[in-house]
DRENSEFI-875910 format. One record per atom (N, C-alpha, C): residue number from 1; residue in one letter; atom name; y, x, z. Coordinates in Angstrom, 1 decimal. Each point is the difference from the previous one (the first is absolute). Example, Ala and Ser with C-alpha at 12.3 -4.5 7.8 and 13.67 -1.06 7.14 Angstrom:
BEGIN
PT  num  residu  atome       Y       X       Z
PT    1       a      N    -5.7    13.2     7.8
PT    1       a     CA     1.2    -0.9     0.0
PT    1       a      C     1.2     0.9     0.0
PT    2       s      N     1.1    -0.4    -0.7
PT    2       s     CA     1.1     0.9     0.0
PT    2       s      C     1.1    -0.8     0.8
This chain:
BEGIN
PT  num  residu  atome       Y       X       Z
PT    1       m      N    36.0    19.6     8.4
PT    1       m     CA    -0.4     1.2    -0.1
PT    1       m      C    -0.8     0.7     1.2
PT    2       i      N    -1.0     0.5     0.0
PT    2       i     CA    -0.3     1.2     1.0
PT    2       i      C     1.1     0.8     0.6
PT    3       e      N     0.2     0.0     1.0
PT    3       e     CA     0.7     1.2     0.8
PT    3       e      C    -0.3     1.5    -0.8
PT    4       g      N     0.8     0.5    -0.6
PT    4       g     CA    -0.4     1.4    -0.6
PT    4       g      C    -0.2     0.0    -1.4
PT    5       v      N    -0.5    -0.9    -0.4
PT    5       v     CA    -0.3    -0.3    -1.6
PT    5       v      C     1.3     0.2    -0.9
PT    6       r      N    -0.2     0.7    -1.2
PT    6       r     CA     1.1    -0.1    -0.7
PT    6       r      C    -0.4     0.1    -1.4
PT    7       l      N     0.6    -0.7    -0.9
PT    7       l     CA    -0.5    -0.3    -1.5
PT    7       l      C     1.3     0.4    -0.9
PT    8       k      N    -0.5     1.0    -1.1
PT    8       k     CA     1.1     0.7    -0.7
PT    8       k      C    -0.4    -0.8    -1.3
PT    9       n      N     0.9    -0.2    -0.9
PT    9       n     CA    -0.3    -0.7    -1.4
PT    9       n      C     0.1     1.3    -1.0
PT   10       l      N    -1.0     0.5    -0.3
PT   10       l     CA     0.1     0.9    -1.0
PT   10       l      C     0.6    -0.3    -1.4
PT   11       r      N     0.6     0.9    -0.7
PT   11       r     CA     0.8    -0.3    -1.3
PT   11       r      C    -0.9     0.9    -1.1
PT   12       v      N    -0.7    -0.9    -0.8
PT   12       v     CA    -0.2     0.8    -1.1
PT   12       v      C     0.8    -0.1    -1.3
PT   13       i      N    -0.2     1.4    -0.3
PT   13       i     CA     0.9     0.5    -1.1
PT   13       i      C    -0.5     0.2    -1.3
PT   14       p      N    -0.2    -1.0    -1.1
PT   14       p     CA    -0.9     0.2    -1.2
PT   14       p      C     1.0     0.5    -1.0
PT   15       d      N    -0.5     0.6    -1.1
PT   15       d     CA     0.7     0.6    -0.9
PT   15       d      C    -1.2    -0.2    -1.2
PT   16       e      N     0.5     0.6    -1.5
PT   16       e     CA    -1.3    -0.1    -0.8
PT   16       e      C    -1.1     0.9     0.0
PT   17       r      N     0.1     0.9     1.1
PT   17       r     CA    -1.0     1.2     0.2
PT   17       r      C    -0.9    -0.6     1.1
PT   18       g      N     0.1    -0.9     1.0
PT   18       g     CA    -0.5    -0.6     0.9
PT   18       g      C     0.9    -0.4     1.0
PT   19       r      N    -0.5     0.2     1.5
PT   19       r     CA     0.8    -0.4     0.8
PT   19       r      C     0.1     0.9     1.4
PT   20       l      N     0.8    -0.1     0.8
PT   20       l     CA     0.2     0.9     1.3
PT   20       l      C     0.1    -0.8     1.1
PT   21       m      N    -0.6     0.2     1.2
PT   21       m     CA     0.4    -0.8     1.2
PT   21       m      C    -0.2     0.7     1.1
PT   22       e      N     1.2     0.3     0.6
PT   22       e     CA     0.0     0.7     1.4
PT   22       e      C    -0.6    -0.7     1.0
PT   23       i      N    -0.8     0.7     0.9
PT   23       i     CA    -0.7    -0.6     1.1
PT   23       i      C     0.7     0.1     1.4
PT   24       l      N     0.2     1.2     0.3
PT   24       l     CA     0.5     0.6     1.2
PT   24       l      C     0.9     1.1    -0.1
PT   25       r      N     1.2     0.2     0.3
PT   25       r     CA     0.8     1.1     0.1
PT   25       r      C     0.1     0.6     1.3
PT   26       a      N     0.5     1.0     0.1
PT   26       a     CA     0.4     0.7     1.4
PT   26       a      C     1.6    -0.6     0.5
PT   27       d      N     0.6    -0.2    -1.0
PT   27       d     CA     1.2    -1.0     0.2
PT   27       d      C     0.2    -1.1     0.2
PT   28       d      N    -1.2    -0.5     0.1
PT   28       d     CA    -0.2    -1.8     0.4
PT   28       d      C     0.4    -0.2     1.4
PT   29       e      N     0.2    -1.3     0.1
PT   29       e     CA     0.3    -0.3     1.6
PT   29       e      C    -1.2    -0.1     0.7
PT   30       l      N    -1.1    -0.5    -0.6
PT   30       l     CA    -1.4     0.0     0.6
PT   30       l      C    -0.7     1.2     0.0
PT   31       f      N     0.2     1.0    -0.5
PT   31       f     CA    -0.7     1.4     0.1
PT   31       f      C    -0.1     0.4     1.3
PT   32       e      N    -0.8     0.3     0.5
PT   32       e     CA    -0.3     0.8     1.5
PT   32       e      C    -0.2     1.5    -0.1
PT   33       k      N    -1.1     0.0    -0.6
PT   33       k     CA    -0.9     1.3    -0.1
PT   33       k      C    -1.0    -0.1    -1.1
PT   34       f      N    -0.2     1.6    -0.4
PT   34       f     CA    -1.2    -0.5    -1.1
PT   34       f      C    -1.4     0.6     0.9
PT   35       g      N    -1.1    -0.5    -0.4
PT   35       g     CA    -1.2     0.4     0.4
PT   35       g      C    -0.8     0.5    -1.2
PT   36       q      N    -0.3    -0.9    -0.8
PT   36       q     CA    -0.7     0.0    -1.2
PT   36       q      C     0.0    -1.1    -1.0
PT   37       v      N    -0.3     0.4    -1.3
PT   37       v     CA    -0.2    -1.4    -0.5
PT   37       v      C    -1.4     0.0    -0.7
PT   38       y      N    -0.2    -1.6     0.1
PT   38       y     CA    -1.6     0.2    -0.7
PT   38       y      C     0.0    -1.4    -0.7
PT   39       m      N    -1.2    -0.2    -0.8
PT   39       m     CA    -0.1    -1.5    -0.9
PT   39       m      C    -1.2    -0.3     0.7
PT   40       t      N    -0.2    -1.5     0.1
PT   40       t     CA    -1.4    -0.6     0.1
PT   40       t      C     0.1    -1.4    -0.7
PT   41       t      N    -1.4    -0.4    -0.3
PT   41       t     CA     0.2    -0.9    -1.0
PT   41       t      C    -0.8    -1.3     0.6
PT   42       a      N    -0.3    -1.2    -0.6
PT   42       a     CA    -0.6    -1.1     0.1
PT   42       a      C    -0.2    -0.3    -1.2
PT   43       y      N    -1.4    -0.6     0.0
PT   43       y     CA    -0.3    -1.0    -1.2
PT   43       y      C     0.2    -1.4     0.2
PT   44       p      N    -0.1    -0.9    -1.2
PT   44       p     CA     0.5    -1.3     0.5
PT   44       p      C    -0.7    -0.5     0.9
PT   45       g      N     0.6    -0.6     0.9
PT   45       g     CA    -0.6    -1.2     1.1
PT   45       g      C    -0.2     1.0     1.0
PT   46       v      N     0.0     1.3     0.1
PT   46       v     CA    -0.8     0.8     1.2
PT   46       v      C     1.4     0.0     1.1
PT   47       v      N    -0.5    -0.3     1.6
PT   47       v     CA     0.9     0.2     0.9
PT   47       v      C    -0.2     1.4     0.7
PT   48       k      N     1.1     0.7     0.3
PT   48       k     CA     0.0     1.2     1.0
PT   48       k      C     0.8    -0.1     0.7
PT   49       a      N    -0.6    -0.4     1.3
PT   49       a     CA     0.8    -0.4     1.4
PT   49       a      C    -1.0     0.2     1.1
PT   50       w      N     0.5    -0.5     1.1
PT   50       w     CA     1.2     0.2     0.6
PT   50       w      C     0.2     1.5     0.8
PT   51       h      N     1.1     0.8     0.0
PT   51       h     CA     0.1     1.2     0.5
PT   51       h      C     1.3     0.4     0.5
PT   52       y      N     0.2     0.7     1.1
PT   52       y     CA     1.4     0.5     0.3
PT   52       y      C     0.1     1.5     0.3
PT   53       h      N     1.3     0.2     0.4
PT   53       h     CA    -0.3     1.6     0.2
PT   53       h      C     0.9    -0.1     1.3
PT   54       k      N    -0.2     1.2     0.8
PT   54       k     CA     1.1     0.1     1.3
PT   54       k      C     0.9     1.1    -0.1
PT   55       k      N    -0.1     1.1    -1.0
PT   55       k     CA     0.9     0.9    -0.4
PT   55       k      C     0.7    -0.3    -1.4
PT   56       q      N    -0.4    -0.6    -0.8
PT   56       q     CA     0.8     0.0    -1.3
PT   56       q      C     0.3    -1.2    -0.6
PT   57       d      N     1.2     0.1    -0.7
PT   57       d     CA     0.6    -1.3    -0.6
PT   57       d      C    -0.8     0.4    -1.6
PT   58       d      N    -0.2    -1.3    -0.6
PT   58       d     CA    -0.4     0.0    -1.3
PT   58       d      C     1.4    -0.3    -1.2
PT   59       n      N     0.0     0.3    -0.9
PT   59       n     CA     0.8    -0.5    -1.0
PT   59       n      C    -1.0     0.0    -1.5
PT   60       m      N    -0.3    -1.6    -0.1
PT   60       m     CA    -0.8    -0.3    -1.1
PT   60       m      C     0.9    -0.7    -1.1
PT   61       a      N    -0.4     0.8    -1.2
PT   61       a     CA     0.3    -1.1    -1.3
PT   61       a      C    -1.3     0.1    -0.9
PT   62       v      N     0.1    -1.2    -0.6
PT   62       v     CA    -1.1    -0.2    -0.8
PT   62       v      C     0.5     0.3    -1.6
PT   63       v      N    -0.7     1.0    -0.8
PT   63       v     CA     0.5     0.2    -1.1
PT   63       v      C    -0.6    -0.5    -0.9
PT   64       k      N    -1.3    -0.5     0.1
PT   64       k     CA    -0.6    -0.7    -1.3
PT   64       k      C    -0.5    -1.0     0.9
PT   65       g      N    -0.2    -1.2    -1.0
PT   65       g     CA    -0.6    -1.3     0.5
PT   65       g      C     0.6    -0.5     1.2
PT   66       m      N    -0.6    -1.0     0.8
PT   66       m     CA     0.8    -0.9     0.9
PT   66       m      C    -1.0    -0.1     1.1
PT   67       m      N     1.2     0.2     1.1
PT   67       m     CA    -1.1     0.0     1.6
PT   67       m      C     0.7    -1.1     0.9
PT   68       k      N    -1.0    -0.4     0.6
PT   68       k     CA     0.7    -1.0     1.4
PT   68       k      C     0.1     0.7     0.8
PT   69       i      N     1.1     0.5     0.8
PT   69       i     CA    -0.4     0.8     1.3
PT   69       i      C     0.7    -0.7     1.0
PT   70       a      N    -0.8     0.0     1.1
PT   70       a     CA     0.1    -0.9     1.3
PT   70       a      C     0.3     1.2     1.0
PT   71       l      N     0.7    -0.6     1.0
PT   71       l     CA     0.3     0.6     1.4
PT   71       l      C     0.0    -0.7     1.2
PT   72       y      N    -0.6     0.6     1.0
PT   72       y     CA     0.0    -1.0     1.4
PT   72       y      C     0.4     1.1     0.6
PT   73       d      N     1.1    -0.6     0.9
PT   73       d     CA     0.6     0.6     1.3
PT   73       d      C    -0.9     0.0     1.4
PT   74       g      N    -0.7     0.7    -0.1
PT   74       g     CA    -0.7     0.0     1.5
PT   74       g      C     0.5     0.8     1.2
PT   75       r      N     0.9     0.6    -0.1
PT   75       r     CA     0.9     0.8     0.7
PT   75       r      C     0.4    -1.0     1.3
PT   76       k      N    -0.3     0.3     1.1
PT   76       k     CA     0.2    -1.0     1.6
PT   76       k      C     1.5     0.2     0.3
PT   77       g      N     0.9    -0.5    -0.1
PT   77       g     CA     1.3     0.2     0.5
PT   77       g      C     1.3     0.1    -1.3
PT   78       s      N    -0.8    -0.1    -1.2
PT   78       s     CA     0.8    -0.2    -1.1
PT   78       s      C     0.6    -1.3    -0.2
PT   79       p      N     1.1     0.0    -0.4
PT   79       p     CA     0.7    -1.3    -0.3
PT   79       p      C    -0.5    -1.1    -0.9
PT   80       t      N    -0.8     0.7    -1.1
PT   80       t     CA    -0.8    -0.7    -0.9
PT   80       t      C    -1.7     0.3     0.5
PT   81       y      N    -0.2    -0.1     1.2
PT   81       y     CA    -1.6     0.4     0.5
PT   81       y      C    -0.6    -1.6    -0.5
PT   82       g      N    -1.2     0.2    -0.8
PT   82       g     CA    -0.9    -0.9    -0.7
PT   82       g      C     0.6    -0.7    -1.2
PT   83       e      N     0.9     0.7    -0.7
PT   83       e     CA     0.7    -0.6    -1.3
PT   83       e      C    -1.0     0.7    -1.2
PT   84       v      N    -0.2    -0.7    -0.9
PT   84       v     CA    -0.6     0.4    -1.4
PT   84       v      C     1.1     0.0    -1.1
PT   85       n      N    -0.1     1.1    -0.7
PT   85       n     CA     0.7    -0.1    -1.2
PT   85       n      C    -0.8     0.3    -1.3
PT   86       e      N     0.4    -0.6    -0.9
PT   86       e     CA    -0.8    -0.3    -1.5
PT   86       e      C     0.9     0.7    -0.9
PT   87       f      N    -0.2     1.1    -0.7
PT   87       f     CA     0.7     0.4    -1.2
PT   87       f      C    -0.8     0.0    -1.3
PT   88       f      N     0.5    -0.2    -1.1
PT   88       f     CA    -0.5     0.0    -1.3
PT   88       f      C     0.7     1.2    -0.8
PT   89       l      N    -0.6     1.1    -0.2
PT   89       l     CA     0.7     1.1    -0.5
PT   89       l      C    -0.9     0.5    -1.2
PT   90       g      N     0.6     0.5    -1.0
PT   90       g     CA    -0.5     0.5    -1.2
PT   90       g      C     0.8     0.3    -1.5
PT   91       e      N    -0.6    -0.1    -0.6
PT   91       e     CA     0.9     0.0    -1.3
PT   91       e      C     0.8    -0.7    -0.3
PT   92       h      N    -0.6    -1.5     0.7
PT   92       h     CA     1.3    -1.3    -0.2
PT   92       h      C     1.2     0.0     1.1
PT   93       k      N    -0.6     1.0     0.8
PT   93       k     CA     1.1     0.1     1.1
PT   93       k      C    -0.2     1.4     0.8
PT   94       p      N     0.9     0.8    -0.9
PT   94       p     CA    -0.1     1.6     0.7
PT   94       p      C     0.9     0.3     1.0
PT   95       s      N    -0.9     0.4     1.0
PT   95       s     CA     0.7    -0.1     1.6
PT   95       s      C    -0.6     1.0     0.8
PT   96       l      N     1.0     0.7     0.7
PT   96       l     CA    -0.6     0.8     1.0
PT   96       l      C    -0.4    -0.7     1.5
PT   97       l      N    -0.8     0.0     0.4
PT   97       l     CA    -0.4    -0.5     1.4
PT   97       l      C    -0.2     0.8     0.9
PT   98       q      N     0.9     0.2     1.3
PT   98       q     CA    -0.1     1.1     0.8
PT   98       q      C    -0.5    -0.6     1.5
PT   99       i      N    -1.3     0.1     0.3
PT   99       i     CA    -0.7    -0.5     1.0
PT   99       i      C     0.0     0.8     1.0
PT  100       p      N     0.6    -0.4     1.2
PT  100       p     CA     0.1     0.8     1.2
PT  100       p      C    -1.4     0.5     0.9
PT  101       k      N     0.0     0.9     0.6
PT  101       k     CA    -1.4     0.0     0.9
PT  101       k      C    -0.1    -1.0     0.9
PT  102       m      N    -1.2    -0.1     0.2
PT  102       m     CA    -0.7    -1.1     0.9
PT  102       m      C     0.2    -1.3    -0.3
PT  103       v      N     0.2    -0.1    -1.6
PT  103       v     CA     0.0    -1.3    -0.7
PT  103       v      C    -1.2     0.0    -0.8
PT  104       y      N    -0.7    -1.2     0.4
PT  104       y     CA    -1.7    -0.2    -1.2
PT  104       y      C     0.6    -0.2    -1.2
PT  105       h      N    -0.7     0.6    -1.0
PT  105       h     CA     0.1    -0.2    -1.4
PT  105       h      C    -1.0     0.2    -0.7
PT  106       g      N     0.0    -0.7    -1.3
PT  106       g     CA    -1.1    -0.3    -0.8
PT  106       g      C     0.3    -0.4    -1.4
PT  107       f      N    -0.8     0.0    -0.9
PT  107       f     CA     0.7    -0.5    -1.6
PT  107       f      C    -1.2    -0.6    -0.5
PT  108       k      N     0.0    -0.8    -1.0
PT  108       k     CA    -1.0    -0.6    -1.1
PT  108       k      C     0.8     0.2    -1.2
PT  109       c      N    -1.0     0.4    -0.9
PT  109       c     CA     0.5     0.1    -1.3
PT  109       c      C    -0.1    -1.6    -0.4
PT  110       i      N     0.9    -0.2    -0.9
PT  110       i     CA     0.3    -1.4    -0.1
PT  110       i      C     0.1    -0.1    -1.9
PT  111       s      N    -0.2     1.3    -0.5
PT  111       s     CA     0.4    -0.2    -1.2
PT  111       s      C    -1.6     0.0    -0.9
PT  112       q      N     0.0    -0.2    -1.3
PT  112       q     CA    -1.1     0.1    -0.8
PT  112       q      C    -0.7     1.2    -0.2
PT  113       e      N     0.9     1.2     0.2
PT  113       e     CA    -0.5     1.6    -0.2
PT  113       e      C     0.3     0.6     1.4
PT  114       e      N    -0.7     1.1     0.3
PT  114       e     CA     0.1     1.1     1.2
PT  114       e      C     1.4    -0.1     0.2
PT  115       a      N     0.6    -0.1     1.2
PT  115       a     CA     1.3     0.3     0.4
PT  115       a      C     0.1     1.0     0.7
PT  116       i      N     0.9     1.3    -0.3
PT  116       i     CA     0.4     0.9     0.4
PT  116       i      C     1.0     0.0     1.1
PT  117       v      N     0.0     0.9     1.3
PT  117       v     CA     1.1    -0.3     0.8
PT  117       v      C     0.0     2.2     0.4
PT  118       i      N     1.6    -0.1    -0.1
PT  118       i     CA     0.4     1.3     0.4
PT  118       i      C     0.2    -0.1     1.6
PT  119       n      N    -0.2     0.9     0.9
PT  119       n     CA     0.6    -0.1     1.4
PT  119       n      C     0.6     1.1     0.2
PT  120       i      N     1.0     0.4     0.6
PT  120       i     CA     0.5     1.0     0.6
PT  120       i      C     0.3     0.0     1.6
PT  121       p      N    -1.2     0.3     0.6
PT  121       p     CA     0.0     0.0     1.4
PT  121       p      C     1.0     0.9     0.6
PT  122       t      N     0.5    -0.1     1.2
PT  122       t     CA     0.8     0.8     0.7
PT  122       t      C    -0.6     1.3     0.7
PT  123       e      N    -1.5    -0.1     0.0
PT  123       e     CA    -1.1     1.0     0.3
PT  123       e      C    -0.9     0.6    -0.9
PT  124       t      N    -0.4     1.1     0.2
PT  124       t     CA    -1.2     0.5    -0.6
PT  124       t      C    -1.6    -0.6     0.2
PT  125       y      N    -0.8    -0.1    -0.6
PT  125       y     CA    -1.0    -1.0     0.4
PT  125       y      C    -1.0     1.4     0.6
PT  126       n      N    -0.2    -0.4     1.6
PT  126       n     CA    -0.9     0.9     0.5
PT  126       n      C    -1.5    -0.2     0.0
PT  127       y      N    -0.6     0.6    -0.8
PT  127       y     CA    -1.5     0.1    -0.4
PT  127       y      C    -0.7    -0.2     1.3
PT  128       k      N     0.1     0.6     0.8
PT  128       k     CA    -0.8     0.1     1.4
PT  128       k      C     0.3    -1.1     0.9
PT  129       n      N     1.3    -0.5     0.2
PT  129       n     CA     0.4    -0.9     1.0
PT  129       n      C     0.9    -1.0    -1.0
PT  130       p      N    -0.5    -0.7    -0.7
PT  130       p     CA     1.0    -1.0    -0.8
PT  130       p      C     0.6    -1.1     1.0
PT  131       d      N     1.7     0.0    -0.7
PT  131       d     CA     0.6    -0.9     0.9
PT  131       d      C    -0.2    -1.6    -0.6
PT  132       e      N    -1.2    -0.4    -0.2
PT  132       e     CA    -0.4    -1.4    -0.3
PT  132       e      C    -0.9    -0.7     0.8
PT  133       y      N     0.5    -1.3     0.2
PT  133       y     CA    -0.9    -0.8     1.3
PT  133       y      C     0.1    -1.2    -1.1
PT  134       r      N    -1.6    -0.2     0.0
PT  134       r     CA    -0.3    -1.3    -1.0
PT  134       r      C    -0.5    -1.0     0.8
PT  135       v      N    -0.2    -1.1    -0.7
PT  135       v     CA    -0.3    -1.4     0.6
PT  135       v      C    -0.6    -0.8    -1.4
PT  136       d      N    -1.1    -0.6     0.2
PT  136       d     CA    -0.3    -0.7    -0.9
PT  136       d      C     0.9    -1.0    -1.0
PT  137       p      N    -0.4    -0.1    -1.0
PT  137       p     CA     1.2    -0.6    -1.1
PT  137       p      C    -0.1    -1.8     0.3
PT  138       y      N    -1.3    -0.7     0.8
PT  138       y     CA    -0.1    -1.0    -0.2
PT  138       y      C    -0.1    -0.8     1.6
PT  139       k      N    -0.8     1.2     0.7
PT  139       k     CA    -0.4    -0.3     1.6
PT  139       k      C     0.9     0.6     0.7
PT  140       n      N     1.2    -0.5     0.2
PT  140       n     CA     0.8     0.7     1.1
PT  140       n      C     0.9    -1.2     0.8
PT  141       d      N     1.0     0.4     0.5
PT  141       d     CA     1.0    -0.8     0.8
PT  141       d      C     1.1    -0.4    -0.5
PT  142       i      N     0.1     0.4    -1.6
PT  142       i     CA     1.2    -0.2    -0.6
PT  142       i      C     0.0    -1.4    -0.7
PT  143       s      N     0.8    -0.6    -0.1
PT  143       s     CA     0.2    -1.4    -0.8
PT  143       s      C     0.5     0.1    -1.2
PT  144       y      N    -1.0     0.7    -0.8
PT  144       y     CA     0.3     0.3    -1.5
PT  144       y      C    -1.3    -0.5    -1.1
PT  145       d      N     0.3    -0.5    -0.9
PT  145       d     CA    -1.3    -0.4    -0.6
PT  145       d      C     0.4     0.8    -1.6
PT  146       w      N    -0.9     1.1    -0.4
PT  146       w     CA     0.1     0.5    -1.3
PT  146       w      C    -0.3    -0.8    -1.1
PT  147       k      N    -0.3    -1.5     0.0
PT  147       k     CA    -0.5    -0.7    -1.0
PT  147       k      C     1.2    -0.2    -1.2
PT  148       l      N    -0.3    -0.5    -1.2
PT  148       l     CA     1.0    -0.5    -0.8
PT  148       l      C     0.7    -1.6     0.7
PT  149       k      N     1.4     0.2     0.0
PT  149       k     CA     0.6    -1.4     0.4
PT  149       k      C     0.3    -0.8    -1.2
PT  150       e      N    -0.6    -0.8    -0.3
PT  150       e     CA    -0.1    -0.8    -1.2
PT  150       e      C     0.6    -1.4     0.5
PT  151       g      N     0.8    -0.6    -1.2
PT  151       g     CA     0.7    -1.1     0.4
PT  151       g      C     1.1    -0.2    -0.8
């Protein structure tokens, strides 16, 4: 696994009224600090990639549908430099994925319906000077293919 990436399996507590799932708690081992909470979505087959942050860590959980989340360690000097990780998260695998700053990441909706991601970054979004550094999803130096791997 890429250095600094952490995965927490989430517990779903169902009863006759519905279900509850805690995503991130202030007393969790991987909790750093709170910046904000936001939701983002992707329609089936849509890729939203690649980007990284210089200041914030992300804490992502897919709460509806399924996402393929890919990470690339482009940090020179990292013991996992050049490594790619792939995670399948969502309704069938409820987990929280912590992505450290400077690690490229992106996702693709792999469910038949819109997928919803909740992100809890460690910093608030700065509208005037966003901490987002983007790379084209397909034309880049990252050795990763977003296509379906059949077989």
